[in-house]
N, C-alpha and C positions, 0 to 999 in steps of 0.2 A: 712585709708583714711584721707585726709585733705583738707581745703578750699584753693584755689588758689586765687591769686590777680584779677583774672578775674571773681570770684564769683562763681565758680563750684568746685565740689569734685573730686580728682583724687586719685589713689592709692599711697600709700608709698612704694617705691621700696624696701628700706632698710628692712622695716618691714615684707614685704612679703618674702624676701630673709631669713630672721631670722626664720620666721615660718617654711620655707621649710627645713632649716638646722636642726632645732629642731626635725622634723618629721623623718628626715634621722637618726639623732643621736638616737632617741627614738628606732626606728625600728632596728637599729644595736645592741643596748642595749638589746632588746628583744631577738634578735638571739643569742647573746652571752650568756644571762642567760639560754636560753633553751639548748645551747651546753653544758654549765657548768653543768647544771642539769642532762643531758644525761651522761656526763663523771662520774659525782659522782655515778650514778645508775650503770653504768658499773664496776667502781671501787669496789663498794660494792659487786657486783655479783662475781667478781673475787676473792676478799677476803673471801667471803662465801664459794666458791667452794674450794680455797686452804685450808680453815680451815677444811672443810668436808673431803677432801682427806688426811688430816694428822691424821683424827680420826681413830685408828685402828679397824678393824673389830672384834667384841668381839665373842671369843670363850671360852668355860669352858675348864679348865684343862683336864677334862675327854674326851672332844672332840678332844682335842690336841693329848693325849695319845692314843686314840683308833684308830685314822685314820689320822688327819692332819699331825702330825710329820713324821711319817715314810712313808705314802703314797703320800703326797704332797711335803713337804719340802725335805724328802730323798727318793723319789720315785725311783731315779736311783742310789740309793746307796751313799757311801760315806766313810768318815774316822772317827773314834772316836777322840774326842778332847784331852784327856790326853795321850792315848797310841798310837794313830795313826794307829789303826786296820782298815782294810778295810773291808767293808760289801757291800753285794748286795741285801740282803733281810732284812725285819724288824727283829729286836731283836737278831740277830746272825751274828758274824764275820765269816770271811773266814775260820779262825781256830777254830771255833765252840765255841767261847766265847759268853756267854750271854750278851746282851747289854741292857742298860736302858736310860731313859731320865734324865738328870741331869740339875738342876738350878745352874748356875754359881754363882749368888748372891742367896744363899741359902734360901730356905723357912723359916727355923727356924730364920733366921736374919730378914726376912720380918715380921714374926709374932711378934718378939721383938720390932722392929721399930714401928710397929702400936699398941703396948702396949696391945696385946692379950695374953690369957693365953694358947690358943690352936688355931689349924687350924680352927675348927669348929667355934670357937667364932669370929674369923676374918671374916669368911664367913658371919656370922649373924650381925656383928656390922659394918664392913667397906667394902663398894662395891668396893673400889679400890683394895682390896686384891686379888679378883677373877681375876681381869684384869692383875695385875702384875704377879700373879702366872702362868698364861696361855701366857705370852708375849714369843714369839719365839725368839726373840732377846737374850733372857737370857737361852735359852734351847738348849742343845748339847747332842748328843749320847756319851756314856761312857761305859766302862766295869762294870758289875753290882756289882762285888767285890770291886770297888773303892767307892761306895756310902758311906759305913760306915767310910772310911778314910777321905772323904771330909766333912762328917758331922760336922758342927760347928768349922771347921778350918779356920784359916787365910792364905791367900796367902803371900808368902814372900820367900826371899832367904836363902838357907841352905847351910853351908859349909860342905864340905865332903859328904859322902855316908852313912846316918845313917839308914834309913830303906826304902827299895824299894819293889814294887811288881815285881814278876817274869815276865820278858819279857816286861817291861814297865819302861820308864824313868820318874819316879815319886817317890818324895821323901817326907817323913813326920817326923817331929820331934818336940815335946813339942807343938802339936796343930798348927804347921805351916806346909803348903804344898807347895812344889815347883815342878811343872809340867815341862814336857819337854819345851825346848826353842821355838819350832815352835807353841806351844799352849799359850804361855804367853801373846802375843799381843791380841789373840782373847778374852782371859780371861779379860785382862784390859779393852778392848773397851765394852765388855758386862756389866761390872760392871760400867763403866762411864755412859753408857746408862741408866741404872737402877737409878743410883744415880742422874743423871740429870732429868730424865723424872718422876720419882716417889719421888724424894726428899729422897731417902733412904740413911742412913748414912754409911759413909767410914771413918775409923780411918785415922788419919793424917799421920802416919808412912806408913800404907798400901797403901794409895793414892800415896805417893812418889815412892814407889816400882812399883806400877802399871804404872805410868807415865815412869819410866825408861823401863820397859817391853814394853810399847807402842812404845817407840822409837827404841828399839833394834829389835823389831819383827813388822815391819809395816804391814798393810793390804796386804794379798796376793791375787791373782786372785780368788782362791778358796772362800776366805772369802767374796770379792766383789760380786761373783755370788750368794753366800748364802744370802747376804743382798738383792739383787735383788729379789730372790725367796720369802723371808720373806715379801718384800713390795707387791708382788702379792698376797700373801695369806692373809696377816694381814692389809695391806694398810698404812704402814709407814715404814721409814728407821731408820737405826743406824746412826746418822750423824758423828760419831766417826770413822766409817769405811770410809765414803765418804771423810773425812778430819780429819786424825788422830792427826793433830796439835791442834785441838779444846781443846784436853785434857789439854794442857799448861795453859788454862784459869781456870780450874777447882780448886776449893780451899774448905777448910772445916774450920768452925769456930775454 
């Protein structure tokens, strides 16, 4: 309001317009603030859900061995990793060979990596051990008589035919094992997964060989279907099966 020449007061039109504009701006700001607040809340919920979805469902190894592995993951049968033996029921191949569950990244190497003296000590001192020991992405069916040959061995290339198991393209020499070509990519991607997820060590030379195997034997449809099944059971995927080129980024100190 201001006083005119005639001596009475009138409204200041510019001041009234500014006040009105300020109110509009303030209202728009409040609306924008509310929108941003809701978007941040939505984003946090999405991130929380994604994080939860990536957390594996926790089974013990005994639960895996007694039912989950044979009756859920391989409920419709399948093939052994190293020898390619077909089976339609738990523990027994079609040619009546006894089968077992094998860790690709072996338990003894996990124990050493966690600086334990025994499996029991790892259970007592490191909660991570029971999780990695029961991780289905690292477990495959194998012939029982291969377990001793795989114990504490390194994967690698072997020239010539040094030592073979009858009826199986599997060689061993001086603590190094070389499986059949169709198994090499699966082995590499299981070890990449364990190395990446649990920070388990892999020797530099071994990593280079596994990278080569990964390229020579990319994921098959059978391996992709297995990855889908593990996700349904356990709740997470092996990203090196979804995109095997991710292995190119892996390195060791």
